[in-house]
N, C-alpha and C positions, 0 to 999 in steps of 0.2 A: 504493500500500500504506500509506504513512505516514498518509494522511488518515483511515484507519479507526481510528487510535489516538488521535486528537486531539479535544479538546472544541471547542465552538463558540467563535469568537473567535480561533482560531489558524489561520493560512493556511499552505499548504504547496505545494511543487512538487518533483517527482522526475523522474529520468531513468534509463533502464536501459542507456544507451550514451552515447558522446560525439559523437553526430551533430550536435548543435547547441550547441557551446560559445559562451559569451558573449565579445564583444570586451572585452578587459581595459582597465581604466583604467591610466594610466601607473604608478601605485604598485603595482598588482597585477602588471603586466608585469615591473616591476623585481624584485619578489619572486620571480618564476618564472625570471628570467634564469639561464641555465646549467643549469636542470633538464632532465631527460629529457623527450622529447616526450610520453610517456605520462602523466607527472605533470602537465605543463602542461595537457594536454587534460582530465584529471580535475579539476584546479583550475578551469579555465574553465567546465566543465559545472556544477560545484557553484555557481559564481558566477552562471551563468545561472538555476539554480534559486533562488538567493537573491534575484535581482532580480525574478523572476516572483512569488515569495512576497511580497516587499515591495510590488510593484504591487497585490497584493490588499488591502493596507492603504492604498493611495493614495499610497505613497511612490515617488518617481522613482528611476531608476537611480543608485546610488552605489557607490563602491569598498567592498568588504567585506574588510578586512585583519585578520590575526590580532593580538590584543592580548596582554596578559600571560597566560602559560600556554598560548598558542595558541588560546584561545577567540576566535571572531569578534567584531569590534567592530561593533555595529549603530548605526544612527542614533539620536539622542536620543529617548527615549520608547518604544523598541522592544527587546524581548528576542527571542532566537532561538537556533537551533542548526543546525549543518551536519554531515552524515555522508557518508562515501563508502567503498565497498568494491568489490571486483571485480563489475562488472555493475550497480552501483547508486550513484546520487548523490541527495541530497535536502537540502532546507532547509525550516525552519519558522520562522515569526515571529509575534509577537503584540504588541499594545500593552501596555506594562507596567502600565497601569491595569486591564487585564483579566486578565493572567497575570503572576505575579511572576517565574516562571522556567520554562524549558522545556529539555529535553535529549532528543536522539534519537541512536540508534546503529543501524547496519546491519552485518551480518556474513554471510559465506557459511554456509549451513545444513549445516555438516559438523562433525565432531568437533574438539575443541580439540587442539593439539599435545600430545604426551606430556609429562607433568610440570607442565603449566600449572595444572590444576585444584587441585593441592596448594598452589600459591602464592597462589591467589585465593579459596579457599573454606575455611571452618573445618570441623572434623570433623562438626559438626551439619549444616552446609549440604551437605556431601558425602553424608551419610546421607539427607537429604531428596531430593537429586537421584537417588540410587540408587532410592529408593522411587518417584519419578515415572517413572523409566525402566522399572522393573519393571511399572508399570501401563500405560504407553504408550511402547513403544520407537520409535514412528514420529517422535517429536519429538526434535531434538538438544538435550536439556535443558542440557547443559553449555555449549553455545554461547549458548542463550537466557540462561542465568545470567550469563555473561560480558558479553553485550550489555546486559543490564538494569543491571548495575553501572556500565557505561560511561555509559549514558544518565543515570543518577542523578548521577554525577559531573559530567557536562556541564551539568546544571541547577544543581548546587551551587556549582561553582567561580566562575562569573562573578558570582554574588550575594555571595560571601564572600571570595574570594581565598585560601581555605585549601586547601592540598593534602591529598588523601586517598589512602591506599593501598587496594588491593582489600579488605584485611582490616579497613578502617575502615568498612565497610558490611556490615550483616547483611541478607541478602536472603531473602525467602520468595516462592516462585513458586506461582501457582495454575494448575492445568490448564485453567481457564476463560479464560485469556488475560490475567491480571492479575498484578501483583506488588507487594510492599511492600519498600522499602529503608529501614532505620533506620541513619542515618549517625552515626558516632562520631568527631567531629573531635578532633585532638590538642590543640586550644586551645579556650577558650570561644567560642561564637558565639550571637548572638541569633536566628538563623534556625532555624525548626522543622526538626529533623533527620529527620522522617518523610516519606518521599516515596512517592506512589502512582503506579504506571505500568501500562502495557499492553504486551503482546507479540503478535507475529504471525509465523507461518512460512508461506512460499509462494514460488513462483518460484525455488526454490533459495536463498532468503534468510531470515535472521532479522532482524526489524525491531522495535525497542523505542522507547518514548517515555515521558517523565515530564513532567508539568506540575505547577506549584504555584500555587494561586490567591492572590488578594489579599483581605485582608491576610495576611502571613505572618511577622510578627515576634512572637517570644515575649515574655511579660512578663519583666521582669528576673529575677524569682525562679527562672525555669526555665532561664535562660541559664547552664548549668553545663557543666563539662568532662566529657568521657567518656573512658574508657580507650582507649588507642591500640594497634592491632596492625598497624602499618605494615610494608610489605614493601619 
């Protein structure tokens, strides 16, 4: 599924179960020590996806450990993203000379828990989601919205180290399978705050992906602070 959302130059791997988990490197195994078996299998399958995706770039197996903020640490010269949810694990990677940033997310294709939408969406975003739902009730729009913001954040944070809340991103969804996220960091950043992404619903899943091309640094005159609406 995830491959359909990615541009050329980005490699991916996905799994819909934990039938083929990767043997873990010692540091990865230590990280999972004491965790429940279900979580260890999920982690190992995601690492199998990561190693397969890296192999597509000609990179041999390496440990993929979480760095600051929990984002995966990739080999030098590589950007990437990992996601997992019930029934799905995936990893995508690309040479940083080809793609400046990438973020992916997967969610079950069901409604959000009660009360969540009010925390993550502005009144204008909620009105737009209601209009989309009125036009096509077959799509779990609120879950697509949540996943798209997650994917944008996963592309943003490794490149900037700046935390964002859900209200720090204004998202516009297109029924044609695309979205735009305008990020409003609480401090100035030279990274372009406009992210373009794509979404897909199928097999009981919502999958979203964001990529940002190279170059991606704004001129100094545009590196201004935006208002914050952190939650």
